[in-house]
C-alpha positions in Angstrom: 7.5 -1.0 2.9 8.4 0.9 5.8 11.2 -0.6 7.6 8.5 -0.3 11.2 6.5 -2.6 10.8 5.8 -3.7 14.5 2.2 -4.3 15.4 3.3 -3.7 19.6 0.8 -2.3 21.6 2.6 -0.1 24.1 4.2 1.4 20.7 1.2 2.4 19.5 -0.3 3.8 21.7 2.5 6.5 22.2 2.3 7.7 18.5 -1.5 7.5 18.7 -2.3 11.2 18.7 0.3 11.7 15.8 -1.4 9.4 13.4 -5.0 9.9 14.7 -4.4 13.6 13.7 -3.9 13.3 10.2 -6.7 13.0 7.3 -5.5 10.7 5.1 -6.9 13.3 2.4 -4.6 15.6 3.5 -1.4 12.9 3.2 -2.5 11.8 -0.7 -3.7 15.5 -2.2 -1.9 16.9 -5.3 -1.1 19.7 -6.5 -1.5 20.2 -10.7 1.4 22.1 -11.4 1.3 21.7 -15.2 -0.4 19.1 -17.4 0.8 16.0 -16.4 3.0 17.0 -14.0 2.2 17.0 -9.9 3.2 17.8 -6.8 3.0 16.1 -3.1 3.5 19.2 -0.4 2.8 16.6 2.5 5.9 16.7 4.5 6.7 16.2 8.1 9.7 15.2 10.0 10.3 11.7 10.6 14.1 9.6 11.6 12.8 7.2 8.9 12.6 6.7 5.3 9.1 7.9 3.2 6.7 5.0 3.7 6.4 3.0 0.4 2.5 3.0 0.7 2.4 7.0 0.3 3.9 7.2 -2.8 2.4 4.3 -4.8 -0.9 5.9 -3.9 0.0 9.4 -4.6 1.5 7.8 -8.0 -1.8 6.5 -8.7 -4.2 9.6 -7.6 -1.5 11.2 -10.2 -2.5 9.0 -13.3 -5.9 8.6 -11.9 -6.1 12.3 -12.7 -5.2 12.1 -16.6 -8.4 9.9 -16.8 -11.6 10.1 -17.8 -13.9 9.7 -14.6 -15.0 6.4 -16.0 -12.1 4.8 -15.7 -10.4 3.1 -12.7 -8.0 1.4 -11.5 -7.5 -1.9 -12.3 -4.4 -2.7 -11.6 -0.9 -0.8 -10.4 2.7 -2.4 -10.9 5.6 -0.8 -9.3 9.0 -0.2 -8.3 11.1 1.2 -5.3 13.8 2.8 -6.7 15.8 5.3 -4.2 14.4 6.1 -0.4 12.1 9.2 -0.5 12.7 11.7 3.0 8.9 12.7 4.8 10.7 16.4 4.9 10.3 16.7 1.1 8.0 17.6 -1.6 7.1 14.9 -4.1 6.8 15.7 -7.8 4.9 13.0 -9.9 5.1 13.0 -13.5 2.5 11.3 -15.4 3.3 9.4 -19.4 0.2 8.8 -21.2 1.3 5.8 -23.1 -2.4 4.6 -25.0 -6.0 5.5 -24.0 -8.2 2.8 -25.9 -11.6 2.3 -26.4 -12.3 0.9 -22.3 -8.1 1.1 -21.0 -6.3 3.9 -20.1 -2.2 2.9 -19.7 -0.1 5.2 -18.0 3.6 5.7 -16.3 4.2 7.7 -13.4 8.0 8.6 -12.1 8.1 9.9 -8.6 11.0 12.5 -7.5 12.8 14.5 -4.7 15.7 16.6 -5.3 15.9 15.4 -9.3 15.9 12.0 -8.7 13.4 9.1 -9.2 12.5 7.5 -5.7 9.0 5.2 -7.7 7.9 4.5 -11.2 4.7 2.5 -11.2 2.8 1.5 -14.8 -0.8 1.4 -13.9 -3.8 0.4 -15.9 -7.4 2.2 -15.7 -10.6 0.8 -17.2 -14.2 1.1 -17.7 -17.1 -0.7 -16.1 -17.1 -4.2 -18.3 -19.4 -7.4 -18.3 -17.9 -10.8 -18.3 -18.1 -13.8 -16.0 -17.3 -12.7 -12.0 -15.8 -16.1 -10.3 -14.1 -16.2 -7.0 -11.8 -19.5 -6.2 -10.2 -18.2 -3.4 -12.3 -18.1 -0.1 -12.3 -15.8 2.7 -10.9 -17.3 5.7 -13.4 -17.8 8.3 -11.7 -15.3 11.5 -13.6 -13.0 14.0 -15.6 -10.3 13.2 -13.4 -7.1 13.3 -15.8 -5.7 16.4 -13.8 -8.7 18.2 -10.3 -8.1 17.5 -8.0 -5.6 19.3 -8.2 -2.6 17.1 -5.2 0.0 17.2 -4.1 3.1 14.9 -1.2 1.7 13.0 3.1 2.9 13.7 3.8 5.6 11.2 0.9 5.5 9.4 -1.7 8.1 9.0 -5.7 7.2 9.4 -5.6 4.2 9.4 -5.5 0.9 11.8 -6.1 -2.7 12.3 -8.1 -5.1 14.6 -5.4 -7.9 14.9 -6.5 -11.3 14.6 -4.7 -14.6 15.9 -1.4 -15.5 13.8 -0.8 -18.8 12.0 2.9 -18.6 13.8 3.4 -17.2 16.7 5.3 -13.9 17.7 5.3 -12.8 14.2 7.8 -9.9 14.1 4.5 -8.0 11.4 0.6 -9.5 10.8 -0.3 -11.4 8.7 -3.7 -11.7 8.5 -5.8 -8.6 10.1 -8.7 -6.2 9.0 -7.9 -3.0 8.1 -10.0 0.5 7.3 -9.3 4.0 6.6 -10.1 6.5 10.0 -10.7 9.4 7.2 -13.6 10.5 5.6 -13.1 9.8 2.1 -15.9 10.7 0.7 -17.0 9.2 -2.6 -14.9 9.3 -5.2 -13.4 5.6 -6.4 -10.0 6.9 -7.3 -9.6 8.4 -4.0 -10.8 4.9 -2.0 -7.8 3.0 -4.8 -5.0 5.2 -3.6 -6.5 4.5 0.4 -6.4 0.8 -0.5 -2.9 1.2 -1.9 -1.8 3.5 0.9 -3.1 0.4 3.4 -1.6 -2.2 1.3 2.4 -2.0 1.9 1.7 -1.3 5.6 2.8 -5.7 6.2 4.1 -9.0 5.2 3.9 -11.6 4.6 7.4 -12.8 4.7 7.7 -12.6 8.9 7.0 -16.3 9.3 10.2 -17.0 7.2 12.5 -14.8 9.7 14.2 -18.2 10.8 17.6 -16.5 12.4 19.6 -17.2 8.7 17.7 -14.0 7.1 15.4 -11.1 7.8 13.5 -8.6 5.6 14.7 -5.5 4.1 13.5 -2.7 1.6 10.9 -3.3 -0.7 12.1 -3.6 -4.6 8.4 -3.8 -5.9 5.0 -3.8 -5.4 1.6 -4.6 -7.2 -1.9 -4.2 -6.6 -4.8 -5.6 -8.6 -8.4 -3.8 -8.3 -11.1 -6.7 -8.7 -13.6 -4.5 -8.0 -13.9 -0.9 -6.1 -14.0 -1.4 -2.9 -14.5 0.9 0.2 -10.8 1.6 2.1 -12.9 2.9 5.0 -14.9 0.4 5.7 -13.2 -2.9 7.4 -11.3 -5.5 4.7 -9.9 -8.2 5.4 -6.2 -9.2 4.7 -4.6 -12.2 4.2 -0.8 -12.7 3.0 1.0 -15.4 2.6 5.0 -15.7 1.6 6.0 -17.8 -1.4 9.5 -17.5 -1.8 13.4 -16.7 -0.7 16.1 -16.8 -2.4 19.2 -14.7 -4.1 18.2 -11.7 -1.3 14.7 -11.5 -1.9 11.8 -12.7 -0.3 8.1 -12.7 -2.5 5.1 -12.6 -0.5 1.4 -12.7 -1.5 -1.9 -10.9 -0.5 -5.4 -11.1 -0.6 -8.1 -8.4 0.7 -11.6 -9.6 1.1 -14.5 -7.5 2.2 -16.9 -8.2 5.3 -18.8 -10.1 3.1 -16.2 -12.5 1.9 -16.0 -10.8 -1.6 -12.0 -11.0 -2.8 -11.7 -6.9 -3.6 -7.8 -6.5 -3.8 -4.7 -8.3 -4.7 -1.5 -7.9 -4.0 2.0 -9.5 -4.4 5.7 -7.5 -3.2 9.1 -8.9 -3.3 11.6 -7.2 -0.7 15.2 -7.5 0.6 15.7 -10.7 2.5 19.4 -11.4 3.0 21.1 -11.8 6.3 22.4 -8.1 7.1 22.7 -5.1 9.6 20.8 -2.2 9.7 23.1 -0.2 7.8 22.8 -2.4 4.6 18.6 -2.2 4.6 18.4 0.5 1.4 17.5 0.2 -1.5 19.3 -1.8 -3.9 
């Protein structure tokens, strides 16, 4: 998770040209180096650490490039190990744990300067038949066209439609529409990677900022894809805090399509403690 997740509109406006001018396809593009080894060459100057959603999305693409086209991602579980650098390429090592009849399991290690900054396990599956029951319903909210639409600070080709928050003056939004503004084509893997990129753009822990603790760096992040969704169409994000304890905080999230279908679920754990800016590095 980025350490800068304010949805302050004036701040967004100052960075709009920088954000809108970059195609997300360029951000998540990978160069094959050798079998099961890829390099992300997208670099830029920034005073902040590498955005976690970026490296997670790139890792998903790396893993997805090693499975057959009929196997789509259905889950990713990642751990942020070290702060990444925006001005340095990232190398992704893919380990082929298993290819079964319907499922393929992959482990991906992202490295910079020889050190692991992110690891992930992910699974890909063929389309299967079975009961389709949705228990979690989308809340009634204004349509995206009726919301204030702004590009997201420090992120590329990604915008929010901001909704009224359950708690005033949150440091980052818990209820919002999001979509990618790049032309992503028709590859379901690229859309899943873009969803992964966007899934780390905010937090559900802001409601718990009560003066005794604040959110720090992300520790781990999980995404479940219930069905393929298009990341360039509006997705409703609803995030809920679950628990803080022992210097950590956990929140869960749901991403619904405009017709109310639950397409993606997510969960993230981050540092949550009373610390100063100098102590926000990864554990």
